[in-house]
Backbone as CSV, one residue per row, in Angstrom:
resi,resn,N_x,N_y,N_z,CA_x,CA_y,CA_z,C_x,C_y,C_z
1,MET,13.162,68.366,1.042,13.032,68.253,2.469,13.725,66.976,2.910
2,GLN,14.450,67.096,4.005,15.219,65.973,4.501,14.909,65.780,5.987
3,LEU,14.791,64.505,6.391,14.494,64.198,7.794,15.785,63.889,8.535
4,ASP,15.794,64.300,9.773,16.920,63.949,10.629,16.683,62.526,11.121
5,ARG,17.628,61.652,10.823,17.504,60.231,11.137,17.306,59.995,12.626
6,GLU,18.060,60.624,13.453,17.972,60.396,14.901,16.665,60.920,15.467
7,THR,16.201,62.046,14.977,14.938,62.600,15.460,13.787,61.681,15.050
8,THR,13.832,61.177,13.818,12.791,60.292,13.316,12.777,58.980,14.100
9,LEU,13.951,58.387,14.331,14.030,57.136,15.103,13.566,57.347,16.537
10,GLY,13.903,58.480,17.111,13.475,58.782,18.483,11.958,58.849,18.571
11,ALA,11.339,59.494,17.584,9.871,59.602,17.579,9.244,58.229,17.365
12,ALA,9.810,57.441,16.452,9.280,56.104,16.184,9.412,55.216,17.409
13,ASN,10.572,55.279,18.086,10.773,54.474,19.295,9.796,54.880,20.380
14,GLY,9.544,56.168,20.497,8.574,56.647,21.492,7.178,56.103,21.191
15,ALA,6.805,56.108,19.913,5.488,55.590,19.533,5.400,54.087,19.804
16,VAL,6.472,53.356,19.516,6.483,51.911,19.769,6.354,51.627,21.258
17,GLU,7.063,52.382,22.084,6.976,52.182,23.542,5.581,52.498,24.053
18,ALA,4.954,53.537,23.506,3.593,53.885,23.921,2.613,52.785,23.522
19,LEU,2.777,52.226,22.315,1.916,51.132,21.870,2.136,49.872,22.695
20,ALA,3.384,49.620,23.080,3.676,48.454,23.916,2.982,48.584,25.267
21,ALA,2.989,49.768,25.825,2.316,49.988,27.110,0.804,49.804,26.947
22,LEU,0.236,50.323,25.863,-1.201,50.163,25.606,-1.560,48.685,25.412
23,THR,-0.725,47.969,24.697,-0.969,46.542,24.456,-0.954,45.768,25.765
24,TYR,0.002,46.085,26.622,0.098,45.415,27.924,-1.168,45.662,28.738
25,GLU,-1.622,46.907,28.740,-2.856,47.249,29.469,-4.059,46.509,28.873
26,ALA,-4.110,46.428,27.545,-5.247,45.794,26.884,-5.263,44.284,27.096
27,GLN,-4.110,43.672,27.281,-4.051,42.220,27.447,-4.466,41.769,28.839
28,MET,-4.627,42.682,29.766,-4.988,42.300,31.143,-6.415,41.755,31.266
29,PRO,-7.418,42.316,30.606,-8.779,41.759,30.754,-8.872,40.357,30.126
30,PRO,-9.619,39.441,30.762,-9.745,38.069,30.256,-10.365,37.993,28.853
31,VAL,-11.285,38.897,28.536,-11.923,38.870,27.225,-10.884,39.087,26.132
32,PHE,-9.979,40.039,26.340,-8.934,40.279,25.349,-8.044,39.048,25.212
33,ALA,-7.726,38.408,26.324,-6.879,37.213,26.286,-7.545,36.116,25.449
34,GLN,-8.863,35.956,25.591,-9.579,34.960,24.803,-9.532,35.304,23.313
35,ILE,-9.770,36.571,23.018,-9.732,36.999,21.612,-8.345,36.767,21.036
36,TRP,-7.321,37.085,21.802,-5.942,36.911,21.340,-5.643,35.441,21.061
37,GLU,-6.074,34.560,21.955,-5.832,33.129,21.769,-6.583,32.608,20.546
38,GLN,-7.799,33.099,20.324,-8.557,32.675,19.146,-7.848,33.106,17.872
39,ARG,-7.309,34.310,17.875,-6.594,34.794,16.688,-5.337,33.970,16.443
40,ARG,-4.627,33.623,17.521,-3.422,32.797,17.360,-3.784,31.426,16.810
41,THR,-4.893,30.844,17.316,-5.335,29.544,16.819,-5.706,29.634,15.345
42,THR,-6.434,30.667,14.983,-6.817,30.861,13.583,-5.587,31.007,12.705
43,ALA,-4.604,31.758,13.169,-3.364,31.938,12.405,-2.649,30.603,12.223
44,ALA,-2.662,29.769,13.267,-2.008,28.455,13.166,-2.729,27.565,12.164
45,VAL,-4.063,27.606,12.166,-4.837,26.801,11.217,-4.558,27.262,9.792
46,ILE,-4.535,28.569,9.599,-4.256,29.113,8.269,-2.855,28.703,7.817
47,ALA,-1.885,28.772,8.720,-0.520,28.381,8.366,-0.453,26.901,8.009
48,GLY,-1.260,26.074,8.683,-1.274,24.642,8.397,-1.809,24.336,7.014
49,PHE,-2.696,25.190,6.536,-3.265,25.006,5.207,-2.727,26.041,4.225
50,ALA,-1.532,26.519,4.503,-0.962,27.575,3.671,-0.740,27.109,2.250
51,ASN,-0.489,25.815,2.075,-0.211,25.346,0.731,-1.011,24.071,0.450
52,PRO,-2.292,24.206,0.106,-3.102,23.027,-0.184,-2.581,22.236,-1.381
53,GLU,-1.872,22.916,-2.270,-1.325,22.222,-3.440,-0.370,21.110,-3.000
54,GLN,0.448,21.401,-1.980,1.369,20.372,-1.481,0.592,19.201,-0.886
55,ALA,-0.477,19.512,-0.152,-1.281,18.444,0.446,-1.921,17.581,-0.638
56,VAL,-2.455,18.212,-1.674,-3.094,17.472,-2.762,-2.059,16.641,-3.513
57,ASN,-0.882,17.208,-3.766,0.161,16.457,-4.470,0.619,15.260,-3.646
58,GLY,0.731,15.446,-2.329,1.102,14.325,-1.464,0.056,13.228,-1.509
59,MET,-1.211,13.634,-1.509,-2.290,12.663,-1.590,-2.255,11.964,-2.947
60,LYS,-1.989,12.721,-3.994,-1.929,12.143,-5.342,-0.832,11.088,-5.420
61,ARG,0.351,11.389,-4.842,1.446,10.414,-4.848,1.054,9.151,-4.084
62,SER,0.393,9.322,-2.949,-0.011,8.159,-2.149,-1.006,7.287,-2.897
63,VAL,-1.997,7.922,-3.514,-3.012,7.157,-4.245,-2.393,6.474,-5.457
64,THR,-1.541,7.192,-6.178,-0.889,6.613,-7.355,-0.048,5.403,-6.962
65,SER,0.678,5.527,-5.869,1.503,4.421,-5.388,0.642,3.221,-4.994
66,ALA,-0.464,3.481,-4.291,-1.350,2.391,-3.866,-1.975,1.698,-5.070
67,VAL,-2.397,2.479,-6.067,-2.987,1.880,-7.269,-1.942,1.053,-8.012
68,GLY,-0.706,1.542,-8.066,0.365,0.778,-8.706,0.613,-0.551,-8.021
69,ARG,0.628,-0.528,-6.687,0.821,-1.777,-5.945,-0.361,-2.724,-6.158
70,LEU,-1.576,-2.170,-6.203,-2.761,-2.990,-6.450,-2.689,-3.617,-7.836
71,ASP,-2.303,-2.839,-8.824,-2.169,-3.345,-10.193,-1.153,-4.486,-10.240
72,GLN,-0.039,-4.315,-9.544,0.992,-5.354,-9.523,0.459,-6.625,-8.860
73,THR,-0.247,-6.469,-7.755,-0.802,-7.626,-7.052,-1.837,-8.334,-7.912
74,LEU,-2.699,-7.568,-8.569,-3.700,-8.183,-9.447,-3.031,-8.896,-10.617
75,GLY,-1.981,-8.303,-11.150,-1.244,-8.941,-12.247,-0.636,-10.261,-11.815
76,GLN,-0.054,-10.277,-10.628,0.525,-11.524,-10.119,-0.557,-12.576,-9.898
77,SER,-1.690,-12.136,-9.362,-2.800,-13.074,-9.149,-3.310,-13.614,-10.471
78,ARG,-3.444,-12.727,-11.453,-3.898,-13.146,-12.776,-2.948,-14.183,-13.362
79,ASP,-1.647,-13.940,-13.233,-0.662,-14.877,-13.769,-0.749,-16.232,-13.066
80,ARG,-0.938,-16.217,-11.748,-1.056,-17.478,-11.015,-2.314,-18.241,-11.429
81,ILE,-3.410,-17.504,-11.622,-4.651,-18.151,-12.059,-4.465,-18.750,-13.450
82,ALA,-3.829,-17.992,-14.344,-3.605,-18.481,-15.712,-2.750,-19.741,-15.697
83,THR,-1.701,-19.748,-14.875,-0.837,-20.927,-14.782,-1.622,-22.121,-14.246
84,ALA,-2.418,-21.879,-13.214,-3.204,-22.975,-12.642,-4.220,-23.499,-13.644
85,MET,-4.830,-22.595,-14.410,-5.823,-23.027,-15.395,-5.159,-23.797,-16.532
86,ALA,-3.975,-23.389,-16.929,-3.263,-24.098,-17.998,-2.874,-25.500,-17.545
87,ASP,-2.564,-25.668,-16.263,-2.155,-26.963,-15.734,-3.340,-27.859,-15.378
88,LEU,-4.553,-27.321,-15.371,-5.719,-28.069,-14.923,-5.972,-29.342,-15.737
89,PRO,-6.017,-29.275,-17.068,-6.289,-30.524,-17.812,-5.233,-31.597,-17.557
90,ARG,-3.953,-31.191,-17.504,-2.878,-32.157,-17.255,-3.005,-32.735,-15.856
91,ALA,-3.332,-31.877,-14.893,-3.456,-32.338,-13.507,-4.626,-33.306,-13.361
92,VAL,-5.743,-32.997,-14.008,-6.911,-33.878,-13.920,-6.625,-35.201,-14.623
93,GLY,-6.024,-35.139,-15.799,-5.687,-36.370,-16.534,-4.694,-37.212,-15.765
94,GLY,-3.698,-36.572,-15.161,-2.683,-37.295,-14.390,-3.268,-37.953,-13.164
95,SER,-4.199,-37.277,-12.488,-4.778,-37.870,-11.280,-5.686,-39.047,-11.632
96,VAL,-6.344,-38.979,-12.800,-7.183,-40.102,-13.227,-6.303,-41.314,-13.534
97,ALA,-5.201,-41.075,-14.255,-4.305,-42.177,-14.607,-3.650,-42.762,-13.363
98,THR,-3.242,-41.899,-12.420,-2.589,-42.360,-11.200,-3.546,-43.207,-10.375
99,ALA,-4.797,-42.842,-10.385,-5.783,-43.586,-9.594,-6.167,-44.901,-10.259
100,GLY,-5.674,-45.141,-11.481,-5.992,-46.389,-12.173,-7.379,-46.383,-12.760
101,LEU,-7.943,-45.208,-12.973,-9.282,-45.117,-13.528,-9.207,-44.952,-15.034
102,SER,-10.334,-45.185,-15.671,-10.378,-44.968,-17.120,-10.462,-43.474,-17.395
103,ALA,-10.349,-43.134,-18.631,-10.438,-41.727,-19.025,-11.777,-41.167,-18.572
104,PRO,-11.831,-39.882,-18.333,-13.089,-39.289,-17.865,-14.212,-39.496,-18.871
105,SER,-15.395,-39.649,-18.359,-16.554,-39.805,-19.235,-16.818,-38.499,-19.961
106,SER,-17.696,-38.566,-20.962,-17.975,-37.353,-21.725,-18.658,-36.313,-20.840
107,ASP,-19.458,-36.749,-19.851,-20.081,-35.797,-18.924,-19.023,-35.092,-18.089
108,ARG,-18.068,-35.878,-17.621,-16.989,-35.319,-16.810,-16.151,-34.357,-17.661
109,ALA,-15.863,-34.729,-18.896,-15.093,-33.872,-19.796,-15.856,-32.580,-20.068
110,ASP,-17.172,-32.687,-20.200,-18.006,-31.500,-20.401,-17.917,-30.564,-19.195
111,GLN,-17.967,-31.141,-17.994,-17.855,-30.338,-16.773,-16.498,-29.650,-16.690
112,ILE,-15.454,-30.373,-17.077,-14.107,-29.793,-17.050,-14.007,-28.645,-18.042
113,ARG,-14.613,-28.833,-19.240,-14.598,-27.753,-20.233,-15.347,-26.526,-19.707
114,LYS,-16.494,-26.765,-19.062,-17.257,-25.643,-18.479,-16.444,-24.943,-17.393
115,LEU,-15.772,-25.729,-16.572,-14.931,-25.157,-15.520,-13.801,-24.338,-16.122
116,ALA,-13.160,-24.869,-17.158,-12.076,-24.141,-17.827,-12.602,-22.851,-18.459
117,SER,-13.817,-22.909,-19.029,-14.414,-21.721,-19.639,-14.720,-20.667,-18.567
118,ALA,-15.269,-21.123,-17.454,-15.557,-20.186,-16.358,-14.259,-19.572,-15.834
119,ALA,-13.220,-20.385,-15.728,-11.926,-19.879,-15.259,-11.365,-18.853,-16.231
120,ALA,-11.551,-19.080,-17.534,-11.094,-18.109,-18.540,-11.859,-16.802,-18.383
121,GLY,-13.160,-16.902,-18.099,-13.956,-15.686,-17.856,-13.448,-14.931,-16.642
122,ILE,-13.103,-15.669,-15.586,-12.543,-15.040,-14.381,-11.216,-14.376,-14.710
123,LYS,-10.407,-15.068,-15.488,-9.111,-14.521,-15.897,-9.306,-13.200,-16.647
124,ASN,-10.282,-13.161,-17.557,-10.560,-11.929,-18.302,-11.031,-10.804,-17.384
125,GLU,-11.879,-11.134,-16.410,-12.358,-10.121,-15.468,-11.217,-9.585,-14.605
126,VAL,-10.341,-10.476,-14.149,-9.186,-10.038,-13.347,-8.319,-9.107,-14.180
127,TYR,-8.119,-9.433,-15.440,-7.336,-8.573,-16.336,-8.023,-7.218,-16.482
128,ARG,-9.359,-7.232,-16.681,-10.096,-5.976,-16.848,-9.987,-5.105,-15.601
129,ILE,-10.070,-5.717,-14.438,-9.951,-4.971,-13.186,-8.565,-4.346,-13.085
130,GLY,-7.558,-5.091,-13.449,-6.188,-4.596,-13.342,-5.821,-3.578,-14.395
131,HIS,-6.371,-3.706,-15.611,-5.944,-2.841,-16.716,-7.021,-1.903,-17.224
132,GLY,-8.262,-2.051,-16.748,-9.335,-1.170,-17.168,-9.937,-1.525,-18.516
133,LYS,-9.557,-2.651,-19.088,-10.118,-3.100,-20.370,-9.989,-4.609,-20.427
134,TYR,-10.750,-5.197,-21.342,-10.657,-6.640,-21.521,-9.417,-6.976,-22.354
135,PRO,-8.829,-8.139,-22.135,-7.626,-8.503,-22.893,-7.943,-8.749,-24.368
136,SER,-6.926,-8.627,-25.194,-7.138,-8.826,-26.629,-6.684,-10.223,-27.077
137,TRP,-6.345,-11.091,-26.146,-5.879,-12.422,-26.556,-6.988,-13.292,-26.973
């Protein structure tokens, strides 16, 4: 069995025109207009979330980048603290000599050692925060 192309297209076009007229009539009542707008809004929302994988990957890149920048900043801070702590005994000794004072007393030296120890603990904590583990040095 074979269909006549022109007869089939004519019937299809007639059906489409009849449906278009029905649709026009149906769109006139306000209730239908509201339903139509709600469906369009729903379709737009669905299209906006059509690919959640892309949204998650974008978020992953942003978080990874932010964590990398944080790690770099913490590393720089750790290095500055380490440099300052290494220079502390020389700086304290130099300021005592410059002021014309005698060497620090044993109490003062004890306080400096405690301060240096506390600073080393801070340095280790900063390293742990930046790297997720304590340093092995």
